[in-house]
C-alpha positions as CSV (number, residue, x, y, z in Angstrom):
1,X,239.9,82.7,264.1
2,X,241.8,85.5,265.8
3,X,245.3,85.6,267.3
4,X,244.7,86.0,271.1
5,X,247.1,86.4,274.0
6,X,246.4,84.0,276.9
7,X,248.4,82.6,279.8
8,X,247.9,79.2,281.5
9,X,249.8,80.1,284.7
10,X,250.9,83.2,286.5
11,X,254.5,84.3,286.1
12,X,256.8,86.5,284.1
13,X,256.3,87.8,280.6
14,X,257.3,84.4,279.2
15,X,253.9,82.9,280.3
16,X,252.1,84.9,277.6
17,X,251.2,82.8,274.6
18,X,249.7,83.6,271.2
19,X,246.8,81.3,270.4
20,X,244.3,81.1,267.6
21,X,240.8,81.4,269.0
22,X,237.3,82.1,267.8
23,X,236.1,85.2,269.6
24,X,232.4,84.2,269.4
25,X,229.3,86.3,268.8
26,X,228.4,89.2,271.0
27,X,225.8,88.5,273.6
28,X,223.4,91.0,275.3
29,X,225.3,94.2,276.0
30,X,228.4,93.1,274.2
31,X,230.2,94.3,271.1
32,X,232.7,92.4,268.8
33,X,235.7,94.6,267.9
34,X,238.5,94.4,265.4
35,X,241.3,95.5,267.6
36,X,243.9,98.0,266.1
37,X,246.0,99.0,269.1
38,X,246.2,98.0,272.7
39,X,247.4,100.0,275.7
40,X,249.9,98.1,277.9
41,X,249.4,98.9,281.6
42,X,251.1,98.0,284.8
43,X,247.9,96.4,285.9
44,X,248.3,93.9,283.0
45,X,251.7,92.8,284.4
46,X,250.3,92.6,287.9
47,X,247.4,90.4,286.8
48,X,249.7,88.2,284.7
49,X,252.1,87.7,287.6
50,X,249.3,87.0,290.2
51,X,249.9,90.3,292.1
52,X,246.8,92.3,291.0
53,X,244.1,93.5,293.3
54,X,242.0,90.6,292.2
55,X,243.4,87.1,291.5
56,X,243.1,85.1,288.3
57,X,239.9,83.1,288.7
58,X,240.4,80.7,285.8
59,X,243.0,79.4,283.4
60,X,243.7,79.9,280.6
61,X,243.3,83.7,281.3
62,X,243.1,86.6,278.9
63,X,244.7,90.0,279.3
64,X,244.1,93.7,278.6
65,X,241.5,96.3,279.4
66,X,242.4,99.3,277.1
67,X,242.4,99.4,273.3
68,X,241.3,101.1,270.1
69,X,239.4,99.4,267.3
70,X,236.5,99.2,265.0
71,X,233.0,97.7,265.8
72,X,232.4,94.5,263.8
73,X,229.1,93.4,265.3
74,X,226.8,94.4,268.2
75,X,224.8,92.2,270.4
76,X,221.2,92.6,271.7
77,X,220.5,95.5,274.0
78,X,223.3,97.6,272.6
79,X,222.5,101.2,271.6
80,X,224.7,103.9,270.3
81,X,227.3,101.8,268.5
82,X,227.2,100.3,265.0
83,X,229.4,98.2,262.7
84,X,232.3,100.2,261.2
85,X,232.4,102.7,264.0
86,X,235.9,103.6,265.5
87,X,235.9,103.3,269.3
88,X,238.2,103.2,272.3
89,X,238.0,100.6,275.1
90,X,238.3,101.9,278.6
91,X,239.1,99.6,281.6
92,X,235.5,99.3,282.8
93,X,235.5,95.6,283.4
94,X,237.4,92.9,285.2
95,X,240.3,91.2,283.4
96,X,238.7,87.9,284.6
97,X,235.7,88.7,282.3
98,X,237.2,90.1,279.1
99,X,240.6,90.7,277.5
100,X,241.6,92.9,274.5
101,X,245.1,91.5,273.8
102,X,243.8,90.0,270.5
103,X,243.1,90.6,266.9
104,X,239.3,90.5,267.6
105,X,237.7,90.5,271.0
106,X,234.3,90.8,272.7
107,X,233.9,93.7,275.2
108,X,231.0,95.2,277.1
109,X,229.4,98.1,275.3
110,X,229.5,100.0,278.6
111,X,233.3,100.1,278.3
112,X,233.3,101.8,274.9
113,X,233.8,105.5,273.9
114,X,233.3,106.8,270.4
115,X,236.6,107.6,268.7
116,X,236.8,110.4,266.1
117,X,238.2,109.2,262.8
118,X,240.8,111.9,263.1
119,X,242.2,110.1,266.2
120,X,244.6,107.3,265.1
121,X,244.4,103.9,266.9
122,X,247.7,104.3,268.8
123,X,246.5,107.6,270.3
124,X,243.1,106.1,270.9
125,X,244.7,103.3,272.9
126,X,247.0,105.6,274.9
127,X,244.7,108.2,276.2
128,X,241.9,107.0,278.4
129,X,243.5,104.9,281.2
130,X,246.0,107.5,282.3
131,X,243.9,110.6,281.9
132,X,240.7,109.2,283.4
133,X,242.8,107.9,286.3
134,X,244.5,111.2,286.8
135,X,241.2,113.2,286.5
136,X,239.4,111.0,289.0
137,X,242.3,111.2,291.6
138,X,243.1,114.9,291.3
139,X,239.6,116.3,290.8
140,X,236.9,113.9,292.1
141,X,238.8,112.3,295.0
142,X,241.5,114.7,296.4
143,X,240.1,117.9,295.1
144,X,243.3,119.5,293.8
145,X,242.9,123.3,293.7
146,X,244.9,126.2,292.2
147,X,248.0,126.8,294.2
148,X,248.2,123.3,295.7
149,X,251.4,121.3,295.4
150,X,251.0,117.8,293.9
151,X,253.9,115.4,294.2
152,X,253.8,112.5,291.6
153,X,256.2,109.6,291.8
154,X,256.9,107.3,288.8
155,X,256.4,110.6,287.0
156,X,257.7,109.4,283.6
157,X,254.9,106.7,283.3
158,X,251.9,107.5,281.2
159,X,249.9,108.0,284.4
160,X,252.6,110.2,285.9
161,X,252.7,112.4,282.8
162,X,248.9,112.6,282.7
163,X,248.9,113.7,286.4
164,X,251.5,116.4,285.7
165,X,249.5,117.8,282.8
166,X,246.2,117.6,284.8
167,X,247.7,119.4,287.8
168,X,248.9,122.1,285.5
169,X,245.5,122.4,284.0
170,X,244.0,122.9,287.5
171,X,246.5,125.6,288.4
172,X,248.4,123.4,290.8
173,X,252.2,122.9,291.0
174,X,253.2,119.4,289.9
175,X,256.5,118.1,291.5
176,X,257.7,115.1,289.6
177,X,259.7,112.3,291.3
178,X,261.9,110.1,289.1
179,X,264.6,107.6,290.0
180,X,267.5,108.8,287.8
181,X,268.6,112.1,286.3
182,X,268.2,110.8,282.7
183,X,264.5,111.9,282.5
184,X,264.8,115.1,284.5
185,X,265.0,117.7,281.7
186,X,262.2,115.9,279.7
187,X,259.9,116.0,282.7
188,X,260.6,119.8,283.1
189,X,259.9,120.2,279.3
190,X,256.6,118.3,279.7
191,X,255.3,120.6,282.5
192,X,256.8,119.5,285.9
193,X,257.4,122.6,288.0
194,X,260.2,120.8,289.8
195,X,261.8,117.4,289.5
196,X,263.2,115.4,292.4
197,X,265.7,112.6,291.5
198,X,265.1,110.0,294.2
199,X,268.4,108.2,293.7
200,X,270.3,111.4,294.5
201,X,268.0,113.4,296.8
202,X,266.0,113.1,300.0
203,X,262.5,113.2,298.5
204,X,260.6,114.4,301.6
205,X,263.3,116.9,302.6
206,X,263.3,118.4,299.1
207,X,259.5,118.7,299.1
208,X,259.6,120.4,302.5
209,X,262.3,122.8,301.1
210,X,260.2,123.6,298.0
211,X,257.1,124.3,300.1
212,X,258.8,126.4,302.9
213,X,258.4,123.5,305.3
214,X,254.6,123.1,304.8
215,X,254.7,120.0,302.7
216,X,252.5,119.0,299.7
217,X,248.8,119.0,299.9
218,X,248.7,116.0,297.6
219,X,251.1,113.1,297.1
220,X,250.3,110.5,294.5
221,X,252.1,107.2,294.9
222,X,252.3,104.6,292.2
223,X,254.9,102.4,294.0
224,X,253.6,101.8,297.5
225,X,255.5,99.4,299.8
226,X,257.9,100.6,302.5
227,X,258.5,103.9,300.7
228,X,255.2,105.3,302.0
229,X,257.0,106.2,305.2
230,X,259.3,108.6,303.4
231,X,256.5,110.0,301.2
232,X,254.2,110.6,304.3
233,X,256.8,113.0,305.7
234,X,256.3,115.2,302.6
235,X,252.5,115.6,303.2
236,X,251.2,118.8,304.6
237,X,249.0,118.7,307.7
238,X,245.5,117.6,306.6
239,X,246.9,116.6,303.2
240,X,246.5,113.3,301.3
241,X,248.8,110.5,300.4
242,X,246.9,108.6,297.7
243,X,248.1,105.2,296.6
244,X,247.1,104.5,293.0
245,X,249.6,101.8,292.2
246,X,251.7,99.0,293.8
247,X,254.7,98.7,291.6
248,X,256.9,97.6,294.5
249,X,254.9,94.5,295.1
250,X,255.8,94.8,298.8
251,X,253.6,95.1,301.9
252,X,252.5,98.7,302.5
253,X,252.5,100.0,306.1
254,X,250.5,102.8,307.6
255,X,253.2,105.3,308.6
256,X,251.0,107.6,310.8
257,X,252.0,106.2,314.1
258,X,255.7,106.1,313.3
259,X,255.6,109.8,312.4
260,X,253.9,110.8,315.7
261,X,250.3,110.7,314.4
262,X,250.2,113.7,312.1
263,X,247.0,114.9,310.4
264,X,247.6,112.4,307.5
265,X,244.9,111.2,305.1
266,X,246.1,108.0,303.4
267,X,243.8,106.1,301.0
268,X,243.8,103.8,298.0
269,X,242.2,104.6,294.7
270,X,241.3,102.8,291.4
271,X,239.8,104.4,288.4
272,X,237.6,101.3,287.7
273,X,235.7,101.6,291.0
274,X,235.7,105.3,291.6
275,X,235.2,106.8,288.1
276,X,234.2,104.1,285.5
277,X,231.6,102.7,287.9
278,X,230.1,106.0,288.7
279,X,228.1,107.5,285.8
280,X,228.2,111.1,286.8
281,X,231.9,111.0,287.5
282,X,232.5,109.3,284.2
283,X,230.5,111.9,282.3
284,X,232.6,114.7,283.9
285,X,235.8,112.8,283.3
286,X,235.2,112.3,279.6
287,X,234.3,115.9,279.2
288,X,237.4,117.1,281.0
289,X,239.7,114.8,279.0
290,X,238.0,115.6,275.7
291,X,238.3,119.4,276.2
292,X,241.9,119.0,277.3
293,X,242.8,117.1,274.2
294,X,241.0,119.6,272.0
295,X,242.9,122.6,273.5
296,X,246.3,120.8,273.7
297,X,246.4,121.1,277.5
298,X,246.5,117.2,277.6
299,X,249.0,115.5,275.3
300,X,249.4,111.7,275.5
301,X,253.0,110.6,275.2
302,X,253.7,107.2,273.5
303,X,257.1,105.8,274.2
304,X,257.2,102.8,271.9
305,X,255.0,100.5,270.0
306,X,255.3,96.7,269.6
307,X,253.4,94.4,267.2
308,X,251.0,92.0,269.0
309,X,253.3,89.1,268.1
310,X,256.0,90.7,270.3
311,X,253.8,90.9,273.5
312,X,256.4,89.1,275.6
313,X,259.1,91.7,274.6
314,X,256.6,94.5,275.3
315,X,256.0,93.2,278.8
316,X,259.8,92.8,279.4
317,X,260.3,96.3,278.3
318,X,257.6,97.6,280.6
319,X,259.2,95.8,283.6
320,X,262.6,97.3,282.9
321,X,261.0,100.6,283.9
322,X,262.9,102.7,281.4
323,X,260.0,103.9,279.3
324,X,258.8,107.5,279.1
325,X,255.1,107.5,278.5
326,X,252.8,104.7,277.1
327,X,253.7,101.4,275.6
328,X,251.2,100.3,272.9
329,X,250.7,97.0,271.0
330,X,249.7,97.3,267.4
331,X,247.5,94.9,265.5
332,X,247.8,94.4,261.7
333,X,244.9,93.6,259.6
């Protein structure tokens, strides 16, 4: 039996329950893992609350698409992985099909990456979701180039920090947006060229000031909702407003007509559909992240760890929005 997190209805963190379940034997294309650490992501909270891009199809439901662990057993038709091998799990599957919030869990082998023994489990669970997402958005989708300005809101999240580091690696100028002044200096220390405090400053006005009135070639929005009207004002002609999160949970308008029909590109993006499901993009993304980690250009930031038994507290902490970097659940043997 393995302690497993499930929920029997959508709602707040309190719906998450610890239950003893038998994970089962791996089927074709599956691997059974002993989980050591689990990356906690905003998508987990959205799925749990019923606000994710796909609804919960069946209760009780599992949770989690990012982890680090060790292979215990492999199913038929699995090649390249063997018992005892350290691996990381990337979010290459629907949360309706698998969930890694558990001591042991089945996952598709297609969602595994080998993990060097030198990479500890917490780091192995903190890297791939933010950096694959940032790479796909900045390189494959929007084509950020040296000299471009890239505005990133929710910049103190693990994805925001990954985007700042990725922009720097590409020679672009990352402008971080954060709600309060408390994180300003740390964002500057971690590579932001400029920091805009949204509670105190006019975000679009400040971006236009920093760019000599031109605007930013790229704006990456993790919040969505009505705030896109303000962010759209900050986009340079022909630039892109990319929505890669929906933290606000509110309807998101298209602001182009309100702004007089500027040359605005506005699109949504998910790493699951646009990187993980495209083999060539995934190959390039892994190479980009691996080389960045080796050289130190990419440095995952972990804010806090919680034991799996404290999963409710971990989700409450995530929803407070005060963290700086990644939240990780740890699993004891």
